[in-house]
N, C-alpha and C positions, 0 to 999 in steps of 0.2 A: 505492499500499499504508500503511497505517496506522503512524504510528511514535508508538507510543506509551513507548517504551523509550528513544530515542536521546536526544530531550531531555531528561529527567531527568538521562540518563548525563552528556551534555556541561555540565549544569549543576552537577553533582558535580565534574565534573575541575574546571571555571572556580574553583569554590570553594576547591578543594584548594591551587591553584595560587597563588591570593590570599592565601591564608591562608600559604602557603610563603614568598610573595613572590617567585615564578620570575617574573622581569621577562620577559614575553611579548613578542616584537616581530615582527610580521607584515608584511610588505611584498610589493606585486607581486598581491595578488589581484583587480585589475581585468581580469587575463588568466582567469579562470575562468569561464567564460559564464553568466550569472544565468539560462538555461533551457537544456534541450537536453543531451544525455549528451556526455559526455567523460572521458576517463582521465586522471587523474594520476599520473604517475610520479615516485617519491619515491626520495631515497637512504635507506640503513638502516645506522644507526649505533648504534640501541638496542633494544631490547625493546619501549619506549612509543612508538616511532614513529609506530604507527596513530593514538594520540589525539592527539600535535601535526598530524600530517598532516590528520587531521578538523578539529581547530582551524583550521589555515588555511584552510580552505574557509568557517569562518563568516562572514567579512565578506561571503562572495558568499550568504550565505543557501541554502548546499549542503549536504546529507548524504551523505556519501562512503560506500560500498557497499566493505569492503575485500574481496580476496582473503585467505583466511588459511588456514595447513592444517588438514586436518580434525581433528588431535588437538587442536586449541583447542578446539573444537565439541565434543569427546568430553568434556573438564572437567566437573564437574558443578555449577561455580561459573560460569565462562567461557562454558561452552556456551550456557544459555538467554539471557546477555546478548549473544550472539553472534547467536544466531539472531532474538531480539527486535530487536535492529538491522538485521534484513536483511543480514549481509554475507555471503559466498559461499565457501562451505567447498571446500577446494581437497584432494584424495584423488590424492596423487602416484602411483598406481597406475592411478588413472583420470581424467588432468587434462584429456581431451577435455570430458566433461562440465561443469566448472566452465567452461571456456574459454567452450563454448557458452552457458551461463547468463549468462557477462558481457558476451556479444555481445547477447543479448536484453535484457538491461537497459540497456545502452549506447542500444539502438534504443528504450527504453521512455522515453529522456530521463533517464537515472539517471547518475550520477557513480560511476565504478568506481576505488577506488585501489589500485595497485600497487605494489610494491617489487620492481623487475626484475633487481639483485642476486640475488633469491631469499635470501640470507641475510645477517646483519648484517656488515657491514665490521670487519674487527679491524684495519684500517689507519687505518680515518677517512678512506680516499679512495673514489673509486668503481669499486669494481671493473666487470668485463666483465658488460654485461647482456644477459637472455634478450630474444628476440626478440616473445614475447606481447603485451607491452604493444602495440607498434609496429602488431601484426597485426590483435590485436581493435579497434583503433579505426579502422585500414583498413575492416575488413570492416562495421563499424557504420555507419561514415563522419561519424566524429566527433571533434574536436581531441585531441590529447595535450598534458597540459599540463607541463612538468617543475616539480619542487619540490627544494628543497634545506632539510635541518633540521641545526640545528648546538647542539652544549650538552645535548642528551637523551643523549650519551652518560654524562654525569658522573651522572644518576641511575641507570642501568642497563645494563650491555651485557655482551658474551661476555668471561669472564677475569678479571673484577673484581665484586666484592660491590655487590649492589644498596644504593641508598640512596634510598629514596622520598621521604624527609621531609627530604632537604637543604634548606636555606634559602638562599634569595637566589643560587638560580643562574639566569642569564641564559640564554633557550632563543630562538634566531634561527630563522624560519620564511621563505624566500622563495621566491617563486614567479615562473616565467619567462613567456616568450611561447609560446604552444602553435605545435604542429607539426601538420599536415594531411595525413596520410598518405594516400596513394590504393593501391589495392588491385592495379594495376599496377607499383608501385615495388617493389625489392628490399627486403625485409625486414631482411635484414642490415645494408645500406647504412645504412636509415633508424635502425635502434637504434643503431649506431656514431656517426650524427649526433646522436641522444638522447643518448647518453652524455658526447658534448663539452658538449652543453648543459647537461646536469645538474652535470657537472664544472667547468664555468665557475661556477654557481651557487654549488657548495660552495666555491671558492675564495674567490668575494667573501664568503659567511658567515663563513668563517675570517677572512678578513683585517679584517671589520668587527666580530668579536665584541668586546663590552666588558671580557672578564674575560681573566687569562694565568694560566698554572699556576703553583703554587708551586714549589719545587724535587722535592717528595715528590708533587705532582700532575700531571706532565709526561706519564703515562699516555694522558691524554686528548688530546694534541695528536698529529697526523702526524709520523711523522719528519723529513720535508722541512720542517717548520715548526720543528724542535729537538726535537718531543720524544720519548718511549720509546715510542710505539706500534710495533707491527712494520712492518716496510716491506711493498708490496704482494708482495713475492716470499715474505716470511717468513710473511705471514697467510697466502697461497696454500698454503705448505706446512704451517702449522697445521691450516688447514680439510681438507687430504687424510689427514692424519695421525689425525682423528675422526671420520672417515666409517664 
């Protein structure tokens, strides 16, 4: 498929981050296959994660097709961009169609990006994940590559005002070794393994992150690291309240 929209969008994003001096560190991209289908499974701490996850695949010269909720495609501004970049619309009332489309894209050699936690993690830890990511990778016969992002929550996340022009924010992108799920394997067991791997990556990017929050910015640090973000249990309760 022709990509007339995606490259200019990537260029615009890179230019903006360069102007803002957002120090983007990408590591482990050798784990993203140079050709053929693959699923990228990324943690989710910000509304901007799809941008940085996509940038994480750039050193491998891959364009990531993200699965995103239908409401984004219905937006008069974002919708044309999403369709132009050939992302995959997910209607939660008819999820099977988007799942099948993703599998076909994978079989055709595309890279599909998913956030298997489904929603942003308010605790900034990896929530329980859905099995769809490993199931589609297994059905398409492609690897699933875990990825961790950190720092993106400082720009725009749940429960905090967005600050898209905040300068000098380091963004860490870490790619892990791929899993090769098989159809005959238990998808739930594989998903638990994927979550363990994603958590290890997130732990590492948090430990290596070059910035420390000031006292009034400890909201972007998870509770177990001394931050004021909700604990996983508190975050789950907040999610239930807002359903």
